mmCIF file of the N, C-alpha and C atoms, coordinates in Angstrom:
data_MODEL
# 
_entry.id   MODEL 
# 
loop_
_atom_site.group_PDB 
_atom_site.id 
_atom_site.type_symbol 
_atom_site.label_atom_id 
_atom_site.label_alt_id 
_atom_site.label_comp_id 
_atom_site.label_asym_id 
_atom_site.label_entity_id 
_atom_site.label_seq_id 
_atom_site.pdbx_PDB_ins_code 
_atom_site.Cartn_x 
_atom_site.Cartn_y 
_atom_site.Cartn_z 
_atom_site.occupancy 
_atom_site.B_iso_or_equiv 
_atom_site.pdbx_formal_charge 
_atom_site.auth_seq_id 
_atom_site.auth_comp_id 
_atom_site.auth_asym_id 
_atom_site.auth_atom_id 
_atom_site.pdbx_PDB_model_num 
ATOM 1   N N  . MET A 1 1  ? 1.046   -8.831  30.089  1.00 0.00 ? 1  MET A N  1 
ATOM 2   C CA . MET A 1 1  ? 0.140   -9.411  29.116  1.00 0.00 ? 1  MET A CA 1 
ATOM 3   C C  . MET A 1 1  ? 0.448   -10.905 29.024  1.00 0.00 ? 1  MET A C  1 
ATOM 4   N N  . ASN A 1 2  ? -0.553  -11.721 29.239  1.00 0.00 ? 2  ASN A N  1 
ATOM 5   C CA . ASN A 1 2  ? -0.329  -13.166 29.152  1.00 0.00 ? 2  ASN A CA 1 
ATOM 6   C C  . ASN A 1 2  ? -0.539  -13.650 27.717  1.00 0.00 ? 2  ASN A C  1 
ATOM 7   N N  . LYS A 1 3  ? -0.297  -14.936 27.511  1.00 0.00 ? 3  LYS A N  1 
ATOM 8   C CA . LYS A 1 3  ? -0.348  -15.504 26.160  1.00 0.00 ? 3  LYS A CA 1 
ATOM 9   C C  . LYS A 1 3  ? -1.744  -15.384 25.543  1.00 0.00 ? 3  LYS A C  1 
ATOM 10  N N  . GLU A 1 4  ? -2.785  -15.638 26.336  1.00 0.00 ? 4  GLU A N  1 
ATOM 11  C CA . GLU A 1 4  ? -4.151  -15.556 25.822  1.00 0.00 ? 4  GLU A CA 1 
ATOM 12  C C  . GLU A 1 4  ? -4.508  -14.133 25.400  1.00 0.00 ? 4  GLU A C  1 
ATOM 13  N N  . GLU A 1 5  ? -4.126  -13.144 26.203  1.00 0.00 ? 5  GLU A N  1 
ATOM 14  C CA . GLU A 1 5  ? -4.386  -11.748 25.852  1.00 0.00 ? 5  GLU A CA 1 
ATOM 15  C C  . GLU A 1 5  ? -3.631  -11.353 24.595  1.00 0.00 ? 5  GLU A C  1 
ATOM 16  N N  . LEU A 1 6  ? -2.405  -11.855 24.471  1.00 0.00 ? 6  LEU A N  1 
ATOM 17  C CA . LEU A 1 6  ? -1.595  -11.547 23.293  1.00 0.00 ? 6  LEU A CA 1 
ATOM 18  C C  . LEU A 1 6  ? -2.251  -12.097 22.029  1.00 0.00 ? 6  LEU A C  1 
ATOM 19  N N  . TYR A 1 7  ? -2.694  -13.355 22.064  1.00 0.00 ? 7  TYR A N  1 
ATOM 20  C CA . TYR A 1 7  ? -3.302  -13.969 20.886  1.00 0.00 ? 7  TYR A CA 1 
ATOM 21  C C  . TYR A 1 7  ? -4.655  -13.364 20.548  1.00 0.00 ? 7  TYR A C  1 
ATOM 22  N N  . ASN A 1 8  ? -5.330  -12.781 21.522  1.00 0.00 ? 8  ASN A N  1 
ATOM 23  C CA . ASN A 1 8  ? -6.630  -12.155 21.268  1.00 0.00 ? 8  ASN A CA 1 
ATOM 24  C C  . ASN A 1 8  ? -6.518  -10.690 20.881  1.00 0.00 ? 8  ASN A C  1 
ATOM 25  N N  . HIS A 1 9  ? -5.311  -10.151 20.890  1.00 0.00 ? 9  HIS A N  1 
ATOM 26  C CA . HIS A 1 9  ? -5.097  -8.754  20.517  1.00 0.00 ? 9  HIS A CA 1 
ATOM 27  C C  . HIS A 1 9  ? -5.310  -8.597  19.013  1.00 0.00 ? 9  HIS A C  1 
ATOM 28  N N  . PRO A 1 10 ? -6.074  -7.557  18.573  1.00 0.00 ? 10 PRO A N  1 
ATOM 29  C CA . PRO A 1 10 ? -6.345  -7.390  17.131  1.00 0.00 ? 10 PRO A CA 1 
ATOM 30  C C  . PRO A 1 10 ? -5.085  -7.275  16.286  1.00 0.00 ? 10 PRO A C  1 
ATOM 31  N N  . GLY A 1 11 ? -4.055  -6.635  16.806  1.00 0.00 ? 11 GLY A N  1 
ATOM 32  C CA . GLY A 1 11 ? -2.823  -6.494  16.038  1.00 0.00 ? 11 GLY A CA 1 
ATOM 33  C C  . GLY A 1 11 ? -2.197  -7.830  15.689  1.00 0.00 ? 11 GLY A C  1 
ATOM 34  N N  . TRP A 1 12 ? -2.323  -8.796  16.576  1.00 0.00 ? 12 TRP A N  1 
ATOM 35  C CA . TRP A 1 12 ? -1.794  -10.131 16.318  1.00 0.00 ? 12 TRP A CA 1 
ATOM 36  C C  . TRP A 1 12 ? -2.676  -10.861 15.312  1.00 0.00 ? 12 TRP A C  1 
ATOM 37  N N  . GLN A 1 13 ? -3.983  -10.707 15.450  1.00 0.00 ? 13 GLN A N  1 
ATOM 38  C CA . GLN A 1 13 ? -4.918  -11.377 14.550  1.00 0.00 ? 13 GLN A CA 1 
ATOM 39  C C  . GLN A 1 13 ? -4.795  -10.840 13.132  1.00 0.00 ? 13 GLN A C  1 
ATOM 40  N N  . TRP A 1 14 ? -4.440  -9.586  12.967  1.00 0.00 ? 14 TRP A N  1 
ATOM 41  C CA . TRP A 1 14 ? -4.349  -8.974  11.643  1.00 0.00 ? 14 TRP A CA 1 
ATOM 42  C C  . TRP A 1 14 ? -3.115  -9.429  10.877  1.00 0.00 ? 14 TRP A C  1 
ATOM 43  N N  . CYS A 1 15 ? -2.248  -10.212 11.501  1.00 0.00 ? 15 CYS A N  1 
ATOM 44  C CA . CYS A 1 15 ? -1.036  -10.693 10.832  1.00 0.00 ? 15 CYS A CA 1 
ATOM 45  C C  . CYS A 1 15 ? -1.304  -11.899 9.938   1.00 0.00 ? 15 CYS A C  1 
ATOM 46  N N  . THR A 1 16 ? -2.518  -12.396 9.943   1.00 0.00 ? 16 THR A N  1 
ATOM 47  C CA . THR A 1 16 ? -2.871  -13.512 9.069   1.00 0.00 ? 16 THR A CA 1 
ATOM 48  C C  . THR A 1 16 ? -3.574  -12.969 7.832   1.00 0.00 ? 16 THR A C  1 
ATOM 49  N N  . ALA A 1 17 ? -3.704  -13.795 6.824   1.00 0.00 ? 17 ALA A N  1 
ATOM 50  C CA . ALA A 1 17 ? -4.384  -13.356 5.598   1.00 0.00 ? 17 ALA A CA 1 
ATOM 51  C C  . ALA A 1 17 ? -5.838  -12.998 5.883   1.00 0.00 ? 17 ALA A C  1 
ATOM 52  N N  . GLU A 1 18 ? -6.501  -13.834 6.680   1.00 0.00 ? 18 GLU A N  1 
ATOM 53  C CA . GLU A 1 18 ? -7.900  -13.567 7.003   1.00 0.00 ? 18 GLU A CA 1 
ATOM 54  C C  . GLU A 1 18 ? -8.038  -12.311 7.853   1.00 0.00 ? 18 GLU A C  1 
ATOM 55  N N  . GLY A 1 19 ? -7.115  -12.144 8.801   1.00 0.00 ? 19 GLY A N  1 
ATOM 56  C CA . GLY A 1 19 ? -7.148  -10.967 9.661   1.00 0.00 ? 19 GLY A CA 1 
ATOM 57  C C  . GLY A 1 19 ? -6.889  -9.686  8.892   1.00 0.00 ? 19 GLY A C  1 
ATOM 58  N N  . ALA A 1 20 ? -5.961  -9.736  7.943   1.00 0.00 ? 20 ALA A N  1 
ATOM 59  C CA . ALA A 1 20 ? -5.671  -8.560  7.122   1.00 0.00 ? 20 ALA A CA 1 
ATOM 60  C C  . ALA A 1 20 ? -6.875  -8.186  6.270   1.00 0.00 ? 20 ALA A C  1 
ATOM 61  N N  . GLU A 1 21 ? -7.570  -9.203  5.759   1.00 0.00 ? 21 GLU A N  1 
ATOM 62  C CA . GLU A 1 21 ? -8.767  -8.931  4.969   1.00 0.00 ? 21 GLU A CA 1 
ATOM 63  C C  . GLU A 1 21 ? -9.849  -8.292  5.837   1.00 0.00 ? 21 GLU A C  1 
ATOM 64  N N  . MET A 1 22 ? -10.011 -8.811  7.045   1.00 0.00 ? 22 MET A N  1 
ATOM 65  C CA . MET A 1 22 ? -11.015 -8.248  7.962   1.00 0.00 ? 22 MET A CA 1 
ATOM 66  C C  . MET A 1 22 ? -10.659 -6.808  8.342   1.00 0.00 ? 22 MET A C  1 
ATOM 67  N N  . GLN A 1 23 ? -9.375  -6.536  8.567   1.00 0.00 ? 23 GLN A N  1 
ATOM 68  C CA . GLN A 1 23 ? -8.944  -5.180  8.907   1.00 0.00 ? 23 GLN A CA 1 
ATOM 69  C C  . GLN A 1 23 ? -9.231  -4.229  7.747   1.00 0.00 ? 23 GLN A C  1 
ATOM 70  N N  . THR A 1 24 ? -8.952  -4.661  6.524   1.00 0.00 ? 24 THR A N  1 
ATOM 71  C CA . THR A 1 24 ? -9.220  -3.837  5.352   1.00 0.00 ? 24 THR A CA 1 
ATOM 72  C C  . THR A 1 24 ? -10.705 -3.528  5.228   1.00 0.00 ? 24 THR A C  1 
ATOM 73  N N  . LEU A 1 25 ? -11.541 -4.544  5.433   1.00 0.00 ? 25 LEU A N  1 
ATOM 74  C CA . LEU A 1 25 ? -12.982 -4.324  5.374   1.00 0.00 ? 25 LEU A CA 1 
ATOM 75  C C  . LEU A 1 25 ? -13.442 -3.376  6.474   1.00 0.00 ? 25 LEU A C  1 
ATOM 76  N N  . LEU A 1 26 ? -12.883 -3.526  7.662   1.00 0.00 ? 26 LEU A N  1 
ATOM 77  C CA . LEU A 1 26 ? -13.250 -2.657  8.780   1.00 0.00 ? 26 LEU A CA 1 
ATOM 78  C C  . LEU A 1 26 ? -12.862 -1.211  8.503   1.00 0.00 ? 26 LEU A C  1 
ATOM 79  N N  . ILE A 1 27 ? -11.674 -1.000  7.983   1.00 0.00 ? 27 ILE A N  1 
ATOM 80  C CA . ILE A 1 27 ? -11.238 0.357   7.640   1.00 0.00 ? 27 ILE A CA 1 
ATOM 81  C C  . ILE A 1 27 ? -12.138 0.937   6.556   1.00 0.00 ? 27 ILE A C  1 
ATOM 82  N N  . GLY A 1 28 ? -12.516 0.100   5.578   1.00 0.00 ? 28 GLY A N  1 
ATOM 83  C CA . GLY A 1 28 ? -13.406 0.548   4.516   1.00 0.00 ? 28 GLY A CA 1 
ATOM 84  C C  . GLY A 1 28 ? -14.759 0.988   5.045   1.00 0.00 ? 28 GLY A C  1 
ATOM 85  N N  . LEU A 1 29 ? -15.247 0.303   6.064   1.00 0.00 ? 29 LEU A N  1 
ATOM 86  C CA . LEU A 1 29 ? -16.538 0.662   6.644   1.00 0.00 ? 29 LEU A CA 1 
ATOM 87  C C  . LEU A 1 29 ? -16.463 1.939   7.472   1.00 0.00 ? 29 LEU A C  1 
ATOM 88  N N  . LYS A 1 30 ? -15.290 2.205   8.038   1.00 0.00 ? 30 LYS A N  1 
ATOM 89  C CA . LYS A 1 30 ? -15.144 3.358   8.935   1.00 0.00 ? 30 LYS A CA 1 
ATOM 90  C C  . LYS A 1 30 ? -14.755 4.647   8.218   1.00 0.00 ? 30 LYS A C  1 
ATOM 91  N N  . THR A 1 31 ? -14.294 4.560   6.980   1.00 0.00 ? 31 THR A N  1 
ATOM 92  C CA . THR A 1 31 ? -13.854 5.761   6.280   1.00 0.00 ? 31 THR A CA 1 
ATOM 93  C C  . THR A 1 31 ? -14.961 6.301   5.382   1.00 0.00 ? 31 THR A C  1 
ATOM 94  N N  . THR A 1 32 ? -14.931 7.599   5.199   1.00 0.00 ? 32 THR A N  1 
ATOM 95  C CA . THR A 1 32 ? -15.919 8.245   4.341   1.00 0.00 ? 32 THR A CA 1 
ATOM 96  C C  . THR A 1 32 ? -15.475 8.140   2.881   1.00 0.00 ? 32 THR A C  1 
ATOM 97  N N  . PHE A 1 33 ? -16.388 8.424   1.988   1.00 0.00 ? 33 PHE A N  1 
ATOM 98  C CA . PHE A 1 33 ? -16.073 8.400   0.559   1.00 0.00 ? 33 PHE A CA 1 
ATOM 99  C C  . PHE A 1 33 ? -14.980 9.414   0.242   1.00 0.00 ? 33 PHE A C  1 
ATOM 100 N N  . ARG A 1 34 ? -15.054 10.581  0.858   1.00 0.00 ? 34 ARG A N  1 
ATOM 101 C CA . ARG A 1 34 ? -14.046 11.618  0.638   1.00 0.00 ? 34 ARG A CA 1 
ATOM 102 C C  . ARG A 1 34 ? -12.665 11.145  1.081   1.00 0.00 ? 34 ARG A C  1 
ATOM 103 N N  . GLU A 1 35 ? -12.596 10.479  2.232   1.00 0.00 ? 35 GLU A N  1 
ATOM 104 C CA . GLU A 1 35 ? -11.313 9.961   2.715   1.00 0.00 ? 35 GLU A CA 1 
ATOM 105 C C  . GLU A 1 35 ? -10.754 8.914   1.761   1.00 0.00 ? 35 GLU A C  1 
ATOM 106 N N  . LYS A 1 36 ? -11.620 8.093   1.207   1.00 0.00 ? 36 LYS A N  1 
ATOM 107 C CA . LYS A 1 36 ? -11.172 7.079   0.242   1.00 0.00 ? 36 LYS A CA 1 
ATOM 108 C C  . LYS A 1 36 ? -10.630 7.738   -1.019  1.00 0.00 ? 36 LYS A C  1 
ATOM 109 N N  . LEU A 1 37 ? -11.293 8.795   -1.490  1.00 0.00 ? 37 LEU A N  1 
ATOM 110 C CA . LEU A 1 37 ? -10.799 9.516   -2.670  1.00 0.00 ? 37 LEU A CA 1 
ATOM 111 C C  . LEU A 1 37 ? -9.456  10.171  -2.395  1.00 0.00 ? 37 LEU A C  1 
ATOM 112 N N  . GLU A 1 38 ? -9.296  10.749  -1.204  1.00 0.00 ? 38 GLU A N  1 
ATOM 113 C CA . GLU A 1 38 ? -8.015  11.356  -0.837  1.00 0.00 ? 38 GLU A CA 1 
ATOM 114 C C  . GLU A 1 38 ? -6.917  10.298  -0.799  1.00 0.00 ? 38 GLU A C  1 
ATOM 115 N N  . TRP A 1 39 ? -7.244  9.126   -0.253  1.00 0.00 ? 39 TRP A N  1 
ATOM 116 C CA . TRP A 1 39 ? -6.271  8.045   -0.202  1.00 0.00 ? 39 TRP A CA 1 
ATOM 117 C C  . TRP A 1 39 ? -5.869  7.620   -1.612  1.00 0.00 ? 39 TRP A C  1 
ATOM 118 N N  . LEU A 1 40 ? -6.839  7.518   -2.510  1.00 0.00 ? 40 LEU A N  1 
ATOM 119 C CA . LEU A 1 40 ? -6.537  7.149   -3.891  1.00 0.00 ? 40 LEU A CA 1 
ATOM 120 C C  . LEU A 1 40 ? -5.649  8.185   -4.570  1.00 0.00 ? 40 LEU A C  1 
ATOM 121 N N  . ASP A 1 41 ? -5.923  9.476   -4.335  1.00 0.00 ? 41 ASP A N  1 
ATOM 122 C CA . ASP A 1 41 ? -5.089  10.538  -4.898  1.00 0.00 ? 41 ASP A CA 1 
ATOM 123 C C  . ASP A 1 41 ? -3.657  10.431  -4.384  1.00 0.00 ? 41 ASP A C  1 
ATOM 124 N N  . GLU A 1 42 ? -3.515  10.194  -3.082  1.00 0.00 ? 42 GLU A N  1 
ATOM 125 C CA . GLU A 1 42 ? -2.176  10.078  -2.505  1.00 0.00 ? 42 GLU A CA 1 
ATOM 126 C C  . GLU A 1 42 ? -1.439  8.863   -3.043  1.00 0.00 ? 42 GLU A C  1 
ATOM 127 N N  . SER A 1 43 ? -2.139  7.747   -3.197  1.00 0.00 ? 43 SER A N  1 
ATOM 128 C CA . SER A 1 43 ? -1.482  6.546   -3.714  1.00 0.00 ? 43 SER A CA 1 
ATOM 129 C C  . SER A 1 43 ? -1.094  6.715   -5.181  1.00 0.00 ? 43 SER A C  1 
ATOM 130 N N  . GLU A 1 44 ? -1.923  7.423   -5.957  1.00 0.00 ? 44 GLU A N  1 
ATOM 131 C CA . GLU A 1 44 ? -1.579  7.690   -7.356  1.00 0.00 ? 44 GLU A CA 1 
ATOM 132 C C  . GLU A 1 44 ? -0.344  8.582   -7.434  1.00 0.00 ? 44 GLU A C  1 
ATOM 133 N N  . GLU A 1 45 ? -0.283  9.601   -6.585  1.00 0.00 ? 45 GLU A N  1 
ATOM 134 C CA . GLU A 1 45 ? 0.882   10.492  -6.569  1.00 0.00 ? 45 GLU A CA 1 
ATOM 135 C C  . GLU A 1 45 ? 2.146   9.716   -6.200  1.00 0.00 ? 45 GLU A C  1 
ATOM 136 N N  . LEU A 1 46 ? 2.042   8.825   -5.219  1.00 0.00 ? 46 LEU A N  1 
ATOM 137 C CA . LEU A 1 46 ? 3.192   8.016   -4.831  1.00 0.00 ? 46 LEU A CA 1 
ATOM 138 C C  . LEU A 1 46 ? 3.636   7.115   -5.981  1.00 0.00 ? 46 LEU A C  1 
ATOM 139 N N  . THR A 1 47 ? 2.689   6.515   -6.667  1.00 0.00 ? 47 THR A N  1 
ATOM 140 C CA . THR A 1 47 ? 3.009   5.648   -7.809  1.00 0.00 ? 47 THR A CA 1 
ATOM 141 C C  . THR A 1 47 ? 3.749   6.430   -8.888  1.00 0.00 ? 47 THR A C  1 
ATOM 142 N N  . LEU A 1 48 ? 3.272   7.624   -9.190  1.00 0.00 ? 48 LEU A N  1 
ATOM 143 C CA . LEU A 1 48 ? 3.924   8.440   -10.216 1.00 0.00 ? 48 LEU A CA 1 
ATOM 144 C C  . LEU A 1 48 ? 5.324   8.855   -9.793  1.00 0.00 ? 48 LEU A C  1 
ATOM 145 N N  . ARG A 1 49 ? 5.498   9.182   -8.518  1.00 0.00 ? 49 ARG A N  1 
ATOM 146 C CA . ARG A 1 49 ? 6.843   9.549   -8.036  1.00 0.00 ? 49 ARG A CA 1 
ATOM 147 C C  . ARG A 1 49 ? 7.800   8.366   -8.095  1.00 0.00 ? 49 ARG A C  1 
ATOM 148 N N  . LEU A 1 50 ? 7.319   7.191   -7.694  1.00 0.00 ? 50 LEU A N  1 
ATOM 149 C CA . LEU A 1 50 ? 8.176   6.003   -7.748  1.00 0.00 ? 50 LEU A CA 1 
ATOM 150 C C  . LEU A 1 50 ? 8.551   5.669   -9.183  1.00 0.00 ? 50 LEU A C  1 
ATOM 151 N N  . ARG A 1 51 ? 7.606   5.794   -10.101 1.00 0.00 ? 51 ARG A N  1 
ATOM 152 C CA . ARG A 1 51 ? 7.880   5.532   -11.515 1.00 0.00 ? 51 ARG A CA 1 
ATOM 153 C C  . ARG A 1 51 ? 8.924   6.514   -12.049 1.00 0.00 ? 51 ARG A C  1 
ATOM 154 N N  . ALA A 1 52 ? 8.775   7.792   -11.719 1.00 0.00 ? 52 ALA A N  1 
ATOM 155 C CA . ALA A 1 52 ? 9.736   8.802   -12.187 1.00 0.00 ? 52 ALA A CA 1 
ATOM 156 C C  . ALA A 1 52 ? 11.116  8.543   -11.602 1.00 0.00 ? 52 ALA A C  1 
ATOM 157 N N  . GLU A 1 53 ? 11.169  8.154   -10.340 1.00 0.00 ? 53 GLU A N  1 
ATOM 158 C CA . GLU A 1 53 ? 12.468  7.869   -9.712  1.00 0.00 ? 53 GLU A CA 1 
ATOM 159 C C  . GLU A 1 53 ? 13.111  6.635   -10.337 1.00 0.00 ? 53 GLU A C  1 
ATOM 160 N N  . ARG A 1 54 ? 12.310  5.622   -10.644 1.00 0.00 ? 54 ARG A N  1 
ATOM 161 C CA . ARG A 1 54 ? 12.842  4.422   -11.302 1.00 0.00 ? 54 ARG A CA 1 
ATOM 162 C C  . ARG A 1 54 ? 13.404  4.784   -12.670 1.00 0.00 ? 54 ARG A C  1 
ATOM 163 N N  . GLU A 1 55 ? 12.680  5.609   -13.417 1.00 0.00 ? 55 GLU A N  1 
ATOM 164 C CA . GLU A 1 55 ? 13.155  6.022   -14.737 1.00 0.00 ? 55 GLU A CA 1 
ATOM 165 C C  . GLU A 1 55 ? 14.443  6.828   -14.623 1.00 0.00 ? 55 GLU A C  1 
ATOM 166 N N  . ARG A 1 56 ? 14.491  7.716   -13.628 1.00 0.00 ? 56 ARG A N  1 
ATOM 167 C CA . ARG A 1 56 ? 15.677  8.552   -13.458 1.00 0.00 ? 56 ARG A CA 1 
ATOM 168 C C  . ARG A 1 56 ? 16.875  7.719   -13.010 1.00 0.00 ? 56 ARG A C  1 
ATOM 169 N N  . THR A 1 57 ? 16.658  6.804   -12.086 1.00 0.00 ? 57 THR A N  1 
ATOM 170 C CA . THR A 1 57 ? 17.760  6.039   -11.525 1.00 0.00 ? 57 THR A CA 1 
ATOM 171 C C  . THR A 1 57 ? 18.244  4.929   -12.436 1.00 0.00 ? 57 THR A C  1 
ATOM 172 N N  . PHE A 1 58 ? 17.331  4.147   -12.966 1.00 0.00 ? 58 PHE A N  1 
ATOM 173 C CA . PHE A 1 58 ? 17.708  2.959   -13.711 1.00 0.00 ? 58 PHE A CA 1 
ATOM 174 C C  . PHE A 1 58 ? 17.542  3.092   -15.208 1.00 0.00 ? 58 PHE A C  1 
ATOM 175 N N  . GLY A 1 59 ? 16.915  4.146   -15.638 1.00 0.00 ? 59 GLY A N  1 
ATOM 176 C CA . GLY A 1 59 ? 16.705  4.314   -17.059 1.00 0.00 ? 59 GLY A CA 1 
ATOM 177 C C  . GLY A 1 59 ? 15.650  3.374   -17.609 1.00 0.00 ? 59 GLY A C  1 
ATOM 178 N N  . VAL A 1 60 ? 14.775  2.909   -16.744 1.00 0.00 ? 60 VAL A N  1 
ATOM 179 C CA . VAL A 1 60 ? 13.709  2.006   -17.175 1.00 0.00 ? 60 VAL A CA 1 
ATOM 180 C C  . VAL A 1 60 ? 12.468  2.826   -17.436 1.00 0.00 ? 60 VAL A C  1 
ATOM 181 N N  . ARG A 1 61 ? 11.958  2.714   -18.627 1.00 0.00 ? 61 ARG A N  1 
ATOM 182 C CA . ARG A 1 61 ? 10.755  3.470   -18.979 1.00 0.00 ? 61 ARG A CA 1 
ATOM 183 C C  . ARG A 1 61 ? 9.528   2.791   -18.404 1.00 0.00 ? 61 ARG A C  1 
ATOM 184 N N  . ALA A 1 62 ? 8.463   3.560   -18.258 1.00 0.00 ? 62 ALA A N  1 
ATOM 185 C CA . ALA A 1 62 ? 7.233   3.051   -17.660 1.00 0.00 ? 62 ALA A CA 1 
ATOM 186 C C  . ALA A 1 62 ? 6.604   1.945   -18.499 1.00 0.00 ? 62 ALA A C  1 
ATOM 187 N N  . ASP A 1 63 ? 6.888   1.907   -19.794 1.00 0.00 ? 63 ASP A N  1 
ATOM 188 C CA . ASP A 1 63 ? 6.286   0.886   -20.646 1.00 0.00 ? 63 ASP A CA 1 
ATOM 189 C C  . ASP A 1 63 ? 7.006   -0.448  -20.544 1.00 0.00 ? 63 ASP A C  1 
ATOM 190 N N  . GLY A 1 64 ? 8.040   -0.515  -19.710 1.00 0.00 ? 64 GLY A N  1 
ATOM 191 C CA . GLY A 1 64 ? 8.739   -1.786  -19.492 1.00 0.00 ? 64 GLY A CA 1 
ATOM 192 C C  . GLY A 1 64 ? 10.022  -1.946  -20.276 1.00 0.00 ? 64 GLY A C  1 
ATOM 193 N N  . ASN A 1 65 ? 10.361  -1.001  -21.146 1.00 0.00 ? 65 ASN A N  1 
ATOM 194 C CA . ASN A 1 65 ? 11.606  -1.096  -21.901 1.00 0.00 ? 65 ASN A CA 1 
ATOM 195 C C  . ASN A 1 65 ? 12.781  -1.000  -20.947 1.00 0.00 ? 65 ASN A C  1 
ATOM 196 N N  . LEU A 1 66 ? 13.768  -1.862  -21.160 1.00 0.00 ? 66 LEU A N  1 
ATOM 197 C CA . LEU A 1 66 ? 14.938  -1.862  -20.308 1.00 0.00 ? 66 LEU A CA 1 
ATOM 198 C C  . LEU A 1 66 ? 16.092  -1.058  -20.879 1.00 0.00 ? 66 LEU A C  1 
ATOM 199 N N  . SER A 1 67 ? 15.828  -0.336  -21.947 1.00 0.00 ? 67 SER A N  1 
ATOM 200 C CA . SER A 1 67 ? 16.890  0.471   -22.552 1.00 0.00 ? 67 SER A CA 1 
ATOM 201 C C  . SER A 1 67 ? 17.157  1.691   -21.666 1.00 0.00 ? 67 SER A C  1 
ATOM 202 N N  . ARG A 1 68 ? 18.395  2.103   -21.688 1.00 0.00 ? 68 ARG A N  1 
ATOM 203 C CA . ARG A 1 68 ? 18.797  3.284   -20.917 1.00 0.00 ? 68 ARG A CA 1 
ATOM 204 C C  . ARG A 1 68 ? 18.242  4.542   -21.556 1.00 0.00 ? 68 ARG A C  1 
ATOM 205 N N  . ILE A 1 69 ? 17.759  5.444   -20.722 1.00 0.00 ? 69 ILE A N  1 
ATOM 206 C CA . ILE A 1 69 ? 17.246  6.710   -21.229 1.00 0.00 ? 69 ILE A CA 1 
ATOM 207 C C  . ILE A 1 69 ? 18.405  7.657   -21.534 1.00 0.00 ? 69 ILE A C  1 
ATOM 208 N N  . HIS A 1 70 ? 19.401  7.685   -20.628 1.00 0.00 ? 70 HIS A N  1 
ATOM 209 C CA . HIS A 1 70 ? 20.516  8.624   -20.770 1.00 0.00 ? 70 HIS A CA 1 
ATOM 210 C C  . HIS A 1 70 ? 21.787  7.849   -21.140 1.00 0.00 ? 70 HIS A C  1 
ATOM 211 N N  . THR A 1 71 ? 21.883  7.385   -22.361 1.00 0.00 ? 71 THR A N  1 
ATOM 212 C CA . THR A 1 71 ? 23.097  6.686   -22.775 1.00 0.00 ? 71 THR A CA 1 
ATOM 213 C C  . THR A 1 71 ? 23.816  7.457   -23.836 1.00 0.00 ? 71 THR A C  1 
# 
């Protein structure tokens, strides 16, 4: 792969802010509404798990209080 082919590769172009935005728009156009809903459900589940783990590990409540839960 030469330098010109490398710079024209989509993976390289997506490393910029504009390229990342274009990739996001392209993915949005290619996915169905159902797939988008599934993605949202999965991201919500991940957020809730991360929040629970943060509370368990650091004792930080979801409302931002820095007090220990288990003291």
